[in-house]
SESETI-348940 format. One record per residue (C-alpha): x, y, z. Coordinates in steps of 0.001 Angstrom, whole numbers, plus 500000, padded with zeros to 6 digits. Layout:
BEGIN
{x=X, y=Y, z=Z} .
...
This chain:
BEGIN
{x=449528, y=234250, z=086544} .
{x=446395, y=233897, z=084438} .
{x=444341, y=233200, z=087553} .
{x=445758, y=236272, z=089317} .
{x=445089, y=238420, z=086252} .
{x=441516, y=237129, z=085918} .
{x=440787, y=237645, z=089617} .
{x=442308, y=241133, z=089530} .
{x=440080, y=242061, z=086599} .
{x=437028, y=240648, z=088381} .
{x=437824, y=242594, z=091567} .
{x=438304, y=245828, z=089605} .
{x=434970, y=245323, z=087829} .
{x=433113, y=244565, z=091068} .
{x=434709, y=247587, z=092729} .
{x=433397, y=249854, z=089975} .
{x=429949, y=248263, z=090187} .
{x=429925, y=248779, z=093951} .
{x=430721, y=252461, z=093437} .
{x=427833, y=252838, z=090995} .
{x=425130, y=251353, z=093276} .
{x=423069, y=253269, z=095799} .
{x=419670, y=254819, z=096541} .
{x=420535, y=257806, z=094353} .
{x=420257, y=256671, z=090746} .
{x=423416, y=258029, z=089162} .
{x=425082, y=256857, z=085977} .
{x=428425, y=255107, z=086385} .
{x=430334, y=257649, z=084289} .
{x=428792, y=260613, z=086077} .
{x=429490, y=259061, z=089463} .
{x=433156, y=258400, z=088608} .
{x=433554, y=261964, z=087350} .
{x=432121, y=263296, z=090616} .
{x=434424, y=260990, z=092596} .
{x=437582, y=261978, z=090734} .
{x=436992, y=265638, z=089913} .
{x=434354, y=266775, z=092418} .
{x=431859, y=269414, z=091346} .
{x=428755, y=271114, z=092602} .
{x=425858, y=269507, z=094440} .
{x=425678, y=266523, z=096787} .
{x=426951, y=263895, z=094325} .
{x=430692, y=264287, z=095101} .
{x=429913, y=263969, z=098828} .
{x=427800, y=260857, z=098209} .
{x=430558, y=259249, z=096149} .
{x=433461, y=260151, z=098432} .
{x=431885, y=259819, z=101850} .
{x=429358, y=256984, z=101380} .
{x=430052, y=254786, z=098359} .
{x=433859, y=254936, z=098257} .
{x=434389, y=253853, z=101910} .
{x=431945, y=250975, z=101447} .
{x=433713, y=249745, z=098309} .
{x=437175, y=250101, z=099870} .
{x=436148, y=248204, z=102994} .
{x=434609, y=245440, z=100882} .
{x=437883, y=245115, z=098986} .
{x=440030, y=245334, z=102109} .
{x=438043, y=243069, z=104432} .
{x=437214, y=240448, z=101808} .
{x=440831, y=240268, z=100701} .
{x=442072, y=240080, z=104276} .
{x=439691, y=237309, z=105291} .
{x=440493, y=235251, z=102201} .
{x=444227, y=235663, z=102814} .
{x=443967, y=234821, z=106522} .
{x=441888, y=231723, z=105822} .
{x=444364, y=230387, z=103256} .
{x=447304, y=231014, z=105601} .
{x=445696, y=229252, z=108570} .
{x=444649, y=226277, z=106457} .
{x=448208, y=226008, z=105156} .
{x=449847, y=226305, z=108560} .
{x=447470, y=224034, z=110459} .
{x=447094, y=221672, z=107473} .
{x=443419, y=221627, z=108330} .
{x=440836, y=222351, z=105603} .
{x=438338, y=223500, z=108252} .
{x=440581, y=226267, z=109575} .
{x=439292, y=229819, z=109197} .
{x=440109, y=233269, z=110624} .
{x=437589, y=232930, z=113452} .
{x=439386, y=229807, z=114708} .
{x=441963, y=231701, z=116781} .
{x=439295, y=233617, z=118709} .
{x=440424, y=237146, z=117802} .
{x=437224, y=237970, z=115929} .
{x=435109, y=236684, z=118830} .
{x=436963, y=238887, z=121315} .
{x=436637, y=241833, z=118947} .
{x=432901, y=241208, z=118737} .
{x=432720, y=241038, z=122538} .
{x=434432, y=244419, z=122796} .
{x=431943, y=245913, z=120343} .
{x=428997, y=244372, z=122193} .
{x=430186, y=245875, z=125475} .
{x=430554, y=249270, z=123757} .
{x=426964, y=249093, z=122504} .
{x=425592, y=247928, z=125842} .
{x=427401, y=250590, z=127896} .
{x=426565, y=253408, z=125495} .
{x=430201, y=253976, z=124518} .
{x=429297, y=253523, z=120854} .
{x=426987, y=256548, z=121015} .
{x=429380, y=258682, z=123073} .
{x=431668, y=259271, z=120094} .
{x=431785, y=258136, z=116489} .
{x=434640, y=255614, z=116703} .
{x=433763, y=254247, z=120135} .
{x=432500, y=250934, z=118795} .
{x=435404, y=250046, z=116448} .
{x=437990, y=251154, z=119002} .
{x=436368, y=248972, z=121666} .
{x=436344, y=246076, z=119205} .
{x=440043, y=246619, z=118481} .
{x=440752, y=246607, z=122213} .
{x=438864, y=243324, z=122549} .
{x=440792, y=241822, z=119631} .
{x=444106, y=242913, z=121186} .
{x=443095, y=241275, z=124448} .
{x=442265, y=238115, z=122507} .
{x=445720, y=238077, z=120895} .
{x=447394, y=238502, z=124288} .
{x=445336, y=235657, z=125733} .
{x=446126, y=233444, z=122732} .
{x=449856, y=234009, z=123075} .
{x=449715, y=233375, z=126800} .
{x=447735, y=230144, z=126421} .
{x=449618, y=228750, z=123412} .
{x=453000, y=229536, z=124956} .
{x=456305, y=230023, z=123150} .
{x=456747, y=226317, z=122417} .
{x=453170, y=225276, z=121732} .
{x=452450, y=223510, z=118470} .
{x=449570, y=223803, z=116038} .
{x=447260, y=221662, z=118178} .
{x=447891, y=223876, z=121195} .
{x=447171, y=226947, z=119059} .
{x=443854, y=225462, z=117891} .
{x=442795, y=224540, z=121425} .
{x=443722, y=227990, z=122743} .
{x=441798, y=229658, z=119916} .
{x=438722, y=227507, z=120508} .
{x=438842, y=228280, z=124233} .
{x=439068, y=232040, z=123603} .
{x=436293, y=231936, z=120987} .
{x=434070, y=229988, z=123404} .
{x=434773, y=232483, z=126175} .
{x=433940, y=235388, z=123872} .
{x=430719, y=233695, z=122777} .
{x=429736, y=233146, z=126394} .
{x=430452, y=236798, z=127163} .
{x=428286, y=237990, z=124267} .
{x=425457, y=235687, z=125364} .
{x=425745, y=236992, z=128939} .
{x=425548, y=240624, z=127803} .
{x=422477, y=239866, z=125697} .
{x=420856, y=237918, z=128515} .
{x=421362, y=240671, z=131103} .
{x=420638, y=243602, z=128781} .
{x=417843, y=245720, z=130294} .
{x=417429, y=247653, z=127056} .
{x=415699, y=245746, z=124232} .
{x=416855, y=248355, z=121718} .
{x=420488, y=247820, z=122680} .
{x=420004, y=244045, z=122408} .
{x=418501, y=244467, z=118937} .
{x=421383, y=246727, z=117898} .
{x=423869, y=244135, z=119135} .
{x=422182, y=241379, z=117139} .
{x=422123, y=243448, z=113963} .
{x=425768, y=244444, z=114387} .
{x=426825, y=240824, z=114886} .
{x=425300, y=239973, z=111486} .
{x=427941, y=242093, z=109752} .
{x=427513, y=244969, z=107347} .
{x=429420, y=247579, z=105325} .
{x=426551, y=250069, z=105259} .
{x=426931, y=253519, z=106827} .
{x=430703, y=253309, z=107080} .
{x=432882, y=256374, z=106556} .
{x=436464, y=257126, z=105600} .
{x=437248, y=257247, z=109336} .
{x=436553, y=253510, z=109464} .
{x=438772, y=253004, z=106417} .
{x=441710, y=254878, z=107968} .
{x=441223, y=252995, z=111234} .
{x=441418, y=249571, z=109578} .
{x=443686, y=250173, z=106580} .
{x=447151, y=250531, z=108203} .
{x=446687, y=247548, z=110517} .
{x=445267, y=245295, z=107811} .
{x=447995, y=246209, z=105319} .
{x=450656, y=245404, z=107929} .
{x=448945, y=242122, z=108791} .
{x=448625, y=241170, z=105111} .
{x=452341, y=241850, z=104564} .
{x=453241, y=239598, z=107496} .
{x=451023, y=236785, z=106217} .
{x=452183, y=237043, z=102600} .
{x=455795, y=236824, z=103793} .
{x=455100, y=233319, z=105173} .
{x=454419, y=231837, z=101722} .
{x=457754, y=230034, z=101259} .
{x=457740, y=228746, z=104824} .
{x=454228, y=227352, z=104347} .
{x=455406, y=225640, z=101136} .
{x=458182, y=223977, z=103122} .
{x=455737, y=222999, z=105855} .
{x=453749, y=220891, z=103381} .
{x=456722, y=218482, z=103452} .
{x=456363, y=218073, z=107214} .
{x=457686, y=219947, z=110234} .
{x=461017, y=218136, z=110317} .
{x=461644, y=218726, z=106618} .
{x=460669, y=222376, z=107003} .
{x=463078, y=222769, z=109933} .
{x=465842, y=221180, z=107817} .
{x=465142, y=223810, z=105148} .
{x=465703, y=226593, z=107676} .
{x=462113, y=227293, z=108749} .
{x=461712, y=228219, z=112415} .
{x=458373, y=226794, z=113626} .
{x=458111, y=229243, z=116534} .
{x=458866, y=232276, z=114368} .
{x=456442, y=231128, z=111669} .
{x=453666, y=230526, z=114217} .
{x=453896, y=233942, z=115832} .
{x=454356, y=235779, z=112548} .
{x=451242, y=234082, z=111251} .
{x=449243, y=234724, z=114423} .
{x=450272, y=238378, z=114481} .
{x=449408, y=238824, z=110799} .
{x=446017, y=237124, z=111047} .
{x=445175, y=239089, z=114199} .
{x=446051, y=242389, z=112501} .
{x=443701, y=241421, z=109672} .
{x=440790, y=239913, z=111573} .
{x=440701, y=242351, z=114482} .
{x=440213, y=245547, z=112427} .
{x=437897, y=243745, z=109992} .
{x=435605, y=242708, z=112849} .
{x=435886, y=246151, z=114403} .
{x=434551, y=248021, z=111384} .
{x=432251, y=245451, z=109748} .
{x=431089, y=243025, z=112425} .
{x=431208, y=239253, z=112157} .
{x=431397, y=238087, z=108532} .
{x=431926, y=234370, z=108145} .
{x=432660, y=231764, z=105473} .
{x=434832, y=234035, z=103279} .
{x=438090, y=232754, z=104730} .
{x=436754, y=229207, z=104840} .
{x=435273, y=228779, z=101370} .
{x=437468, y=230899, z=099084} .
{x=440732, y=228926, z=099629} .
{x=438856, y=225675, z=098942} .
{x=437527, y=227002, z=095642} .
{x=440903, y=228276, z=094442} .
{x=443213, y=225551, z=095767} .
{x=442837, y=223217, z=092731} .
{x=443779, y=226119, z=090434} .
{x=447138, y=226778, z=092105} .
{x=448388, y=223233, z=092557} .
{x=447721, y=223362, z=096317} .
{x=450874, y=225456, z=096869} .
{x=450317, y=227859, z=099795} .
{x=452614, y=230550, z=098383} .
{x=450456, y=230738, z=095257} .
{x=447194, y=230278, z=097124} .
{x=447748, y=233273, z=099430} .
{x=447507, y=236067, z=096820} .
{x=444820, y=234196, z=094882} .
{x=442691, y=233832, z=098027} .
{x=443145, y=237510, z=098841} .
{x=441758, y=238471, z=095433} .
{x=439066, y=235784, z=095616} .
{x=437955, y=236950, z=099059} .
{x=437756, y=240550, z=097856} .
{x=435675, y=239465, z=094860} .
{x=433337, y=237381, z=097031} .
{x=432695, y=240129, z=099586} .
{x=432268, y=242857, z=096960} .
{x=429810, y=240630, z=095089} .
{x=427908, y=239865, z=098299} .
{x=427731, y=243549, z=099203} .
{x=426413, y=244338, z=095739} .
{x=423830, y=241567, z=096124} .
{x=422478, y=242859, z=099457} .
{x=421743, y=246189, z=097746} .
{x=419977, y=244522, z=094819} .
{x=417985, y=241681, z=096418} .
{x=415894, y=243710, z=098877} .
{x=416934, y=247358, z=098492} .
{x=414110, y=248552, z=100742} .
{x=415332, y=246347, z=103648} .
{x=418708, y=246257, z=105357} .
{x=419801, y=242720, z=104492} .
{x=422966, y=242074, z=106469} .
{x=426134, y=241093, z=104657} .
{x=427083, y=238330, z=107096} .
{x=423682, y=236714, z=106628} .
{x=424142, y=236536, z=102864} .
{x=427696, y=235167, z=103047} .
{x=426451, y=232450, z=105408} .
{x=423480, y=231600, z=103170} .
{x=425760, y=231290, z=100133} .
{x=428873, y=229981, z=101861} .
{x=427393, y=227154, z=103927} .
{x=425805, y=225197, z=101011} .
{x=428884, y=225829, z=098882} .
{x=431132, y=224488, z=101613} .
{x=428903, y=221416, z=102021} .
{x=429170, y=220841, z=098272} .
{x=432968, y=221043, z=098464} .
{x=432989, y=218543, z=101346} .
{x=430805, y=216168, z=099338} .
{x=433104, y=216384, z=096305} .
{x=436165, y=215803, z=098476} .
{x=434547, y=212833, z=100184} .
{x=433435, y=211356, z=096859} .
{x=437021, y=211648, z=095633} .
{x=438250, y=209699, z=098627} .
{x=440322, y=212564, z=100035} .
{x=438478, y=213141, z=103288} .
């Protein structure tokens, strides 16, 4: 409980800091007053239409990725599992890339995220078809890798055949991931799906605890492997698909955060799930704050920063685990 309380306080603090940062130099108190009570001038619009959506999406997407990563690592019993493993984010990215290349993203405001959601839905359908109703965790991993590879090949093909260098550049920048220039429309597009997905994943906590004893022991305790697998896949897809649709590809959050927090919760999945959700939200909010402070005059992409920070941190965790004789 102390860990949850500390993480909740950290997330709340980072959320307030995120709201107070921007090109317009506005005091924190004045900005919060404009956000809550409105007023004259452009400040209420800036707070409600620019800063608030960015902070909410940082909270929502970071929390979702952290939660999805912890759930997949618990189910697959694989410390290298992450949300991108099942291929849904890759298919979502492919849908967005096609929308940019065909001009759909400029035809109307939500063309890009809706195309990404359609791609993610197609990825889920393909995953379920390939894994089958009786497939185990290994089959699920192989199906996810195959779908992710197919999506990567599709993105590379679009880039290779793109006759418009500006569209290719836009695709590359979008794939780096960002929360900049998002609106409340993006929030309302992602929020219901991600909340539903998070509820499905959080409900698997006890079953994942039982699964740590082995599949046969879990089945003896009343856990249905097929039901758990599809509930988990559906929940992770509902989290990762909308997250990719509105923010692009953001990696390492779902991979690193569960590793950092696992020793603090006794390696119990049911306790790790909410802790990873809060930890992921804190990590993404902090990263989004950092991209606005490091080079404010340049558009440093959020996914680039999470990779720069996450990759060395993950290597350090691997080294510690190996030195302890657990890998």
